[in-house]
Each structure stands twice: as C-alpha cells, then as structure tokens.
N, C-alpha and C positions, 0 to 999 in steps of 0.2 A: 169316157175315160181317155185321158191324154197320156201318151207315152213319150219319153224323152231319151235321147242318146245320153249315155252316162256323162260324157264330157260337157254336154249342154246343160245337164241338170246340176252338175258340180264341176266347174272348170278346174278345181284344185283336187280332184279325186285322187290323183296319183300321190299327193302328199299323205293322204290318209291310208291309201293302199300300201305304200312303201314298196317292198319287193313282192307283194302278194297280188299284183295286178294280173288277172287271168286273161286279159286281152292278149291274143297271140298264142294261147295254149292250143295244142292239137286236140281234136275231138275224135274219139274212138267209139265204135259200137260195143256195148257191153255183151252182145251176143256172141260175136266171133272175133272180137278184138281187132277189127278192121278199121283203119283210119278213114273217117268220113269227111274230114275238113278241118278248118281252123277257126277259132273265135275271132271275128272281126270287130264286134262291138257288143254292147250290153244295153238293153232297153229297160228303163225304170218308170214306175208310175209317179203320180203327183206326190206321193208320200216318200219316194225314194227307194221303194222296194224293188228288187230285181224281179222282172217278169219274163223276159226272153233273152236268150243268147242269140246273136246274129252269127250264123255259121256259113262260112264260105266253103262249099263242098269241093272246090278244086276240080281235079280230074275225075272225081267219083261221079259227079253229075254235071260235068262240063262247066264248072265255075258258077253254078247256080248258088245264090245266097238265100237261105231259108231261116225261119225262126224256130228255135227250140225252147219250149217253156222250161223255166228253172226247176219245176217239179220233176222233170224228166232227166235230171242231170246228177252226176256224182263226180266230185272233184278230187283229184289226186295231185296235191301240190308238190309232193316229192318228185314225181315224174313229169310235172307240168303237163298234166293231161286232164281232160274232161271226158267222162264216159256218158254217152247218150243212152239212157236206159230204154231198152225196147225199140230203139230206132232202127228202121229198115230202109233199104234203098227205095222200096215202093212208096214209103211215106215221103221221102225226100222228093220223089218224082211227082207225087200228088200235091205237095205243099205249094201254095202260091209263092212266086218269086218275090224276094225283098230287094229294094234298091234304096240308095241313100236319099233320094228325093221323093220317096214314096210317102204319101199321107196315110197313116194307119188309122182306120176307123173301126167301129164295131163290126161292120160287115167283113172287113179284111181279117180281123181276129177270129171271127166265127169260121171263116174258111180254114184258118190254121187249126183251130180247136177241133173242127169236124174230122180232120185227118187223124189227130191223136185219139179222139174219142172212139173212132171206129176200129182202132187197133188196140186191143186190151194188152195190158202189161203182162209179161211173163216173168217167172222167177229167174233171177240171174245170180251168178256167183258173186258174193260180197267182195268188195275191194278192201284188202287188208290194210293198205296204207292210206286210206281216206283221211284227209285232214280238213280242218275247218277253214273257211274263207273269212278273213278278217277285213271287213269293209265298213265304212262309216254308216251306210244305210242299206247294205246288201245282206241277203240271207246267208247264213252259214251253209257249208256244203250239205248237200242232201243225199242221204242214203235211201235209195228208193224202197218203198214197202214192196212186199211180194204178195199182192192179192191174187186170189184165184181168178182164172180167166172167166170173164162174164160175157154171155152172149151179146152180140151187137144190139139186138133189138131191146134187151133189158137196159142198155146204157143210153138209149135215146131219150133225151130230155128236152123239152121246149123251154127255153129261157126267155125272160122278158128283157128286151134290149134296153129298156129304160131303167131297169132295176138290177141289172146284172152286176155282180161283183166277183172279183177273183177268188174270194173265199168260198164261193159256191162250188168250185172245182179244185179241191185241195190236191188231187193227184197230179194236176198240171202246174199249180202255182205255189203250194204251201210246203212247209217243212214237216217232218214227222214230229212226234211229241218230244223226242229226245233233243232235236235241234231246234233252234229258234232264230228269229231275225233280230238284228240289232240296229237300232236307230239312235245315233249319237246326237245329242243336242249341244250346240255350241253357243258360246256367248263371248262377247268382246269385253275387255276390261282395260281401264287406263292404268298404266304403270308409270309411276313418277320416279325418275332417277336424276342424279346430278352428275355433271361432268365438269371438271376443272380445266379452264383454259385461260390463257394470258389475255387480260383485258386492256393492258396498257403498260407503260413504263415511265418511271420518274427518274430523271438524272439530275443530280445536284453537283455543281462544281463552283469554282470561285475564279474571279479575275481581278485585275488591278485597275483601279480608276485613279486618275490624277486630277487634282484640283488645286487651286491657288488659295492659300490662306494668308491672312495678314496678322502680324503680331506687333505690338508696341511695347517698348520698354523704356523707362526714363533713364537718362544718363546725365551725369554731372561733369561739368568742366570748370576748372579754376582759372581765373584771370587776375591780373595784377591791376590794382587801382592805385594810382599815385595821386596823393592829395598834398597840396601845398597850403599850409595854414600859418597864420600869424600867432606866435606864442604870446602868452599874457605878459611876459617880461621883455617884450620887445623894447629895444632901446635902453635897456638897463645894462650898465657896464659890468663886466665880469673881471675877476681878478686875473693878473698876468699869468699865474700858474695854471689856470683852467684852459687857457687858449693854446691849442695845438694845431697848427696849420700843417696838414699833410696832403700831398697830392696823390692821386691814384687810389684813393680809398673807394672800395666797392662794397655794396650790400647785395647778398645773394638770397633768393627765395625760390623754392621749388614749386612748380605749378603742375597740378595733376588734373587729369580728366578721365571719365569712364567711357569705355568703348562697349557697344552691345556684343554679346556672345550668343548668337542664335544658331542652333543646330537641330537635327532631327533624330528622334529615337523611336523605335517600334514598341508598341505596347499591345497587350491582348484587349481587344474591344468587346468580343462576345464569343460564345460557343454555340454551334448549331448541332443539335442531336437529331438523328434520323431513326425512326422506328415505324412499324406497321401495326395497325389495329383492324380487327375484323368486325364488320357490321353485317347484321342479318336482316333480310327482308323477305316477306312472303310473296311468292309469285304464283298466281292462279291461272289455270287453263281449263277450257271447256271443249269437249269433243263428244260427238254422238257415237254411242256404242250400240251394237246389235245383240240380241239374245233370241235364241230359238225356244219356243214353247211347244209343248206336245199337244196335238189334237187327237182326241180319242173318241171313237164312235163304236158303240156296242150293238147297233141295230142294223149293221150291214150296209149303211149308206156310205157313198164315197165321200172322202174328205177332199174339200176343194181348197186349192192353194189361194189363200186370202191375199197374197201379194200380187196376184195376176189380175 
C-alpha cells in the first residue's frame, strides 16, 4: 500500500477544502485536554482516503513527529482542534519517528499499528461541538466509539502482509456507521462562449482629382464675298432720267460670327451608401477532457491506481 502526502496526491486540495483545511490545527488529548502537538500533514492512500495525521509533538516529546491513524481522531472545527482519542505520552514515545524523506512501507506501518493495538481505547467524554470535515476525498470527522477495554492478549492478531487492508482494523482507519467518507469524482467539460472584439476598421472619405477634358463646339463666322459680274443688258443704253451719278454712295452689311461659350458646372455623379451586415460561420475546436470514474472492490483487495 502506497501513502501520499495530501499536497502530492492533490496539488489543488486547498481549493476543495476552502476554509476547512485542518493542516495547522492543534492536537489535544481527549483524556486530559492536554495539547500534544500540531497537524503538519495528512497521509492518504491510493484511493484518496485519509489514513494518518502527521503530528508534530513540539515540546511535548521534544519535536518528534509521529503518525496518528484517522480512526483515533475527533475534529472540532469550531475551535480548530483535533482530539487524539486515547492518545498518551507513552504511545508518542513508543511510536517510530516520522520524517519528510521517510519511505513508509508495511513494516513501518506495522510498528505504528502495534503501538495503538496494545493500548485499548477507553471511554472519553463526547465533544459537543464536533463538526464534519468537508474534503474532496477525506473522511468526515470521526467520533470515536467507546468499546470496552479488551485484554492485550485478546487483541493480538497476525495479519498477512500481502493481503492486509485498512478495512481489517476499523478502529484505526474507518468511520463509525453514522459518519462516512466522501470521494468526489470530477470531470472536465468544454464550455463554448463568445467574446466580441474589434477585428478591424473601414474608413471612407473623398478627395478631388483633376484631369483635362477636351470639348469641341462648332462656331459660325460670316464673311463678305464681293462678286463682280457682267449684267445681261451690258452695253444697252438707258434713258437719261435713270442715270444718277452720285459720289460717296456706300453700301453697309453687318457681319456676324459665333464665339464658343465654355464653362464648368457641378452635377451629382453618384451616391455612396455605407451599411454593415452580419455573416455567421461555425468555428470548431477540439480539446482533451478528463473524467474520474469510480473503482469499487467488495472483496477487500486494494485498488491500484491505473494511471501509475
């Protein structure tokens, strides 16, 4: 059986705990209400169930760190305390010391269990303000049962190291019938939303361009044509009364011509209307999502982490 520190098993455990993280709670003996240390860490198994609290005993046992099975705890969240049920200074002295770099194996756990097995639980005063512990994979607070003291010899049991499970010793690791352990299964899902942002800008203006155009218009000019012709009665005598010789006689004729009148005028050539229209298109995306499935075993066999 492999044990993990809580932050190694779930780096985001504080998000699930919220304000109910019991790391840092003070630990008191339920026998005499004496402070015995502080919770430094929590050890969980492959399924995420709480199995031990790591207790720093401080000046009580000169800074020794020991393991306290969760079945021997009672939690008071109102006072931010954990009560060690039936825990004595003699047990703390007999327990093997825990360290951060220690490799916990079956033999080490057996040394821990032997200390608690040889010290039967005694009835203790119930904690009136006991509150449940809300954790993603942790057990809810445990209110210790009050079994009758059993002789040490009657509690001696030989366990098979290859088939041992925590369920075989419920007084060390399990909750009572009223409480239960909660294992939350999470899954990821894709959430599609839209955000509106400026994709570009279109600016429309106008400017003046100059070009040279040619235009032609026909104009008329009058000119005088003088013709000298010989009349048909040339040489025919006229009567004396028809002849009037006068000097200075002048004939007048007005001569006209057209001049081009070319000027510019502005006219409306066309109108430009500006509007927007919305086009829709489908955008697809693929992502990998994870989902937790429940592994259930009813024959007492350990559940192995398939991802390891």
